N, C-alpha and C positions, 0 to 999 in steps of 0.2 A: 794354541793360538796366542799371539801376542798383540795387544792393542797399545800402540804408542805413537808418538810423534817426535822424531821420525821413527818409522818402523824399521828397526835395525836388528831383527831377529832376537836371539837371546842375550847378546852382549853388545854394548855400545861400541862404536868404532869411530876413528878420526877420519874426517873427510873435510876438504875445503869446499863448502857449498857456495854456489853462485848467489848473489844478493836476491835474485828473483825467485829463488827456490821456495820462499815462504816459510823457511825453517829458521831464519835468523833470530827469531824471538827466543830460541832455545840456547843461543850462544851468548857468552859473556865477552866475546871477541873472537877473532879467527882462530885463536889457539886454545880456547877453553870452552867446554861444553858441559852443561849440567842438565839434568832432567829427571823425570819421574815416569816410570813405565808400569803398566798393569798387565799381568800375564795370567792366563787361566789354562789348566790342563786336566784332562781326565786320566786316571791311572788305575791299573789292576796289578796288584803285587802278590797274588796268591794268598798264602796264609798271613801275610803282613797287612792285608786289607785292600780296599778299593774305595774310590771316591773322586773328589774334585779338589784340585790344588789351586789356590789364588795367591798372588804375590804382588805387592806394590814395591817396586825397586827404585830407590834413589841412587842415581849414578852421576859420576863426574869424570871428565877426561881432560888431559892437558897435552897438547901437541907441542913438545919441547924442541923438536927438530922438524924440518919440513916433512919428513915421512915417518917419524917415530913418535909414538904417543904412549902415555901411561894413564891408566884409568882405575877406578875403584867403584864398587857398588855394594849397597847395603839393603838387603831385602827384609820386608815385614810380611810374613806369610800367614795364611789361614787355610786350614785343611778341613774339608767336609767329608768325613768318612761315612760310608753307607751304613755302618753300625750305629751312627748317631753321634759319635765323638766329634768335637769341633775345636781342636787346639789352634792357637794362634800365637805368634811371637816372632822374634828375630830369627832369620834364616842364616845360612852360611854366607859370610862376606867374601868378596872376590877382589883381587888386585890383578891387573893384567898389563902386558906390554905388547904393542902392536906395531908392525912395520907395513907401510903401504908400498907395495911393489909395482902397482899399476895405477896410472892416472891417465885416463883416456876420455875422449869425447868432451873436451872442455871441462873436465872435472866431474862429469856426471857418472862415469864408470870407474870404479876403484876396486882393486884387488888387495887383500890384506892377509898377512900371516901374523901369528902371535902366540903368546903363551899366557895362560891364566893360572892363578894360584887361588884355590878356594880355601878359606880359613874356617875351621870348625867353630862357628859362633852360635849355631842353632841347636836346639834340643833334639837329640837323637831319639829319645823315648817318645816324643810327640810326632816324629817324622819330619821335623823342620830343618834338621841338619844331618850331615853324613858322619860326623864324629871323627874325622881325620882330615889331614891336609891332602888336597888333590891337585895335581898338575894337569892342565888340559891344553893340548895344542889346538890352535884355531886357524882356520883357513876360510876366507869368505870373499864374496864379490857383492858389491853394492851398486845398484843403478838408481840414480835420483831422477825422477820424472820432473818435467817442468811444472811449476805451480799452476793450479787451476784458479786461484784467487789470491788477493793480497790483503793483508790486514792494515796496510798503510793508509 
């Protein structure tokens, strides 16, 4: 489960949001987005342990062409293992490149493809990092609902 505003699943993506979306407070302009997301997940890893994983992820993204964006995120994680261990610290950083191939319904429906590179900045012994560079292809669709209220 990811709790965020805007809720963009695991990775942030570039979209041009309409002014009435209520999300403009997260943008530093139409081409730059920064934010903080909080994510929680339960896990069962057999002999490696089980528990609950929490992360606060600082992210930023820059739309340098109309449909092409580069982004990065830096997570601060906390793991609650069922055996009582409670490590916390920096997780693996990520840099990504995304291309928006679909822009429909006045910008409310977007389709994206991209490639993320995870950089091993987290501790592998504590379970906060993977210990290797990882490439991850990304495909996603985002539908932005009309705002229910305005902060203006």
